[in-house]
One Martini backbone bead per residue (centre of mass of N, CA, C, O) as a GRO file, in nm:
protein
   85
    1MET     BB    1  -4.049  -6.040   3.471
    2SER     BB    2  -4.330  -5.932   3.379
    3ALA     BB    3  -4.290  -5.641   3.482
    4ALA     BB    4  -4.062  -5.566   3.286
    5LEU     BB    5  -4.224  -5.618   3.025
    6GLU     BB    6  -4.448  -5.416   3.089
    7MET     BB    7  -4.262  -5.163   3.096
    8VAL     BB    8  -4.166  -5.183   2.803
    9ASN     BB    9  -4.447  -5.160   2.673
   10LEU     BB   10  -4.517  -4.887   2.801
   11ALA     BB   11  -4.280  -4.727   2.678
   12ALA     BB   12  -4.351  -4.780   2.381
   13SER     BB   13  -4.636  -4.651   2.386
   14ALA     BB   14  -4.543  -4.371   2.486
   15LYS     BB   15  -4.366  -4.304   2.243
   16GLU     BB   16  -4.595  -4.302   2.031
   17ASN     BB   17  -4.765  -4.078   2.167
   18VAL     BB   18  -4.554  -3.854   2.159
   19VAL     BB   19  -4.520  -3.837   1.856
   20GLY     BB   20  -4.814  -3.758   1.795
   21ASN     BB   21  -4.818  -3.501   1.973
   22VAL     BB   22  -4.586  -3.351   1.832
   23ALA     BB   23  -4.721  -3.338   1.555
   24SER     BB   24  -4.961  -3.165   1.647
   25ILE     BB   25  -4.795  -2.924   1.745
   26GLY     BB   26  -4.651  -2.872   1.479
   27TYR     BB   27  -4.906  -2.806   1.316
   28GLY     BB   28  -5.005  -2.573   1.487
   29LEU     BB   29  -4.752  -2.400   1.426
   30ALA     BB   30  -4.777  -2.419   1.107
   31ALA     BB   31  -5.070  -2.266   1.099
   32ILE     BB   32  -4.997  -1.973   1.167
   33GLY     BB   33  -4.878  -1.860   0.907
   34PRO     BB   34  -5.123  -1.898   0.711
   35GLY     BB   35  -5.322  -1.738   0.887
   36VAL     BB   36  -5.175  -1.469   0.863
   37GLY     BB   37  -5.164  -1.458   0.553
   38VAL     BB   38  -5.469  -1.450   0.502
   39GLY     BB   39  -5.523  -1.191   0.658
   40ILE     BB   40  -5.343  -1.009   0.486
   41ILE     BB   41  -5.466  -1.057   0.211
   42PHE     BB   42  -5.766  -0.965   0.280
   43GLY     BB   43  -5.701  -0.692   0.402
   44ASN     BB   44  -5.553  -0.570   0.153
   45GLY     BB   45  -5.778  -0.628  -0.050
   46THR     BB   46  -5.989  -0.442   0.080
   47GLN     BB   47  -5.827  -0.184   0.049
   48ALA     BB   48  -5.796  -0.198  -0.259
   49LEU     BB   49  -6.103  -0.194  -0.322
   50ALA     BB   50  -6.153   0.086  -0.189
   51ARG     BB   51  -5.945   0.246  -0.379
   52GLN     BB   52  -6.001   0.031  -0.647
   53PRO     BB   53  -6.286  -0.078  -0.789
   54GLU     BB   54  -6.195  -0.125  -1.097
   55ALA     BB   55  -5.983  -0.372  -0.985
   56ALA     BB   56  -6.144  -0.626  -0.879
   57GLY     BB   57  -6.060  -0.868  -1.057
   58LEU     BB   58  -5.753  -0.863  -1.000
   59ILE     BB   59  -5.762  -0.869  -0.693
   60ARG     BB   60  -5.925  -1.131  -0.659
   61THR     BB   61  -5.726  -1.314  -0.804
   62ASN     BB   62  -5.485  -1.260  -0.612
   63GLN     BB   63  -5.624  -1.359  -0.358
   64ILE     BB   64  -5.674  -1.652  -0.444
   65MET     BB   65  -5.379  -1.724  -0.496
   66GLY     BB   66  -5.271  -1.658  -0.211
   67PHE     BB   67  -5.455  -1.852  -0.061
   68ALA     BB   68  -5.355  -2.112  -0.198
   69PHE     BB   69  -5.059  -2.089  -0.104
   70CYS     BB   70  -5.116  -2.086   0.201
   71GLU     BB   71  -5.271  -2.360   0.210
   72ALA     BB   72  -5.037  -2.531   0.107
   73LEU     BB   73  -4.865  -2.493   0.360
   74ALA     BB   74  -5.064  -2.628   0.553
   75LEU     BB   75  -5.065  -2.907   0.409
   76ILE     BB   76  -4.766  -2.962   0.443
   77GLY     BB   77  -4.775  -2.958   0.754
   78ILE     BB   78  -4.968  -3.211   0.784
   79VAL     BB   79  -4.789  -3.416   0.623
   80MET     BB   80  -4.526  -3.415   0.795
   81GLY     BB   81  -4.643  -3.581   1.032
   82PHE     BB   82  -4.658  -3.847   0.850
   83VAL     BB   83  -4.372  -3.871   0.722
   84TYR     BB   84  -4.212  -3.818   1.022
   85GLN     BB   85  -4.262  -4.108   1.204
   0.00000   0.00000   0.00000
């Protein structure tokens, strides 16, 4: 009887571990989008600065705003792992 109880406890702990691991994988996949977005933002910003150096202030401001929005998506992705446990 104790062996059956031990198996039930083992299955319950394995289920908790799997949920945590799936949340980590989900966040890893969710971080791909903002990572690509940040690369596009700064790559295009660098091209824009090379083409129009006189607009550096405006371009830099738009880069920072775009970066903040992309990072907000990444933070939402990490929070969702905790919310939906």
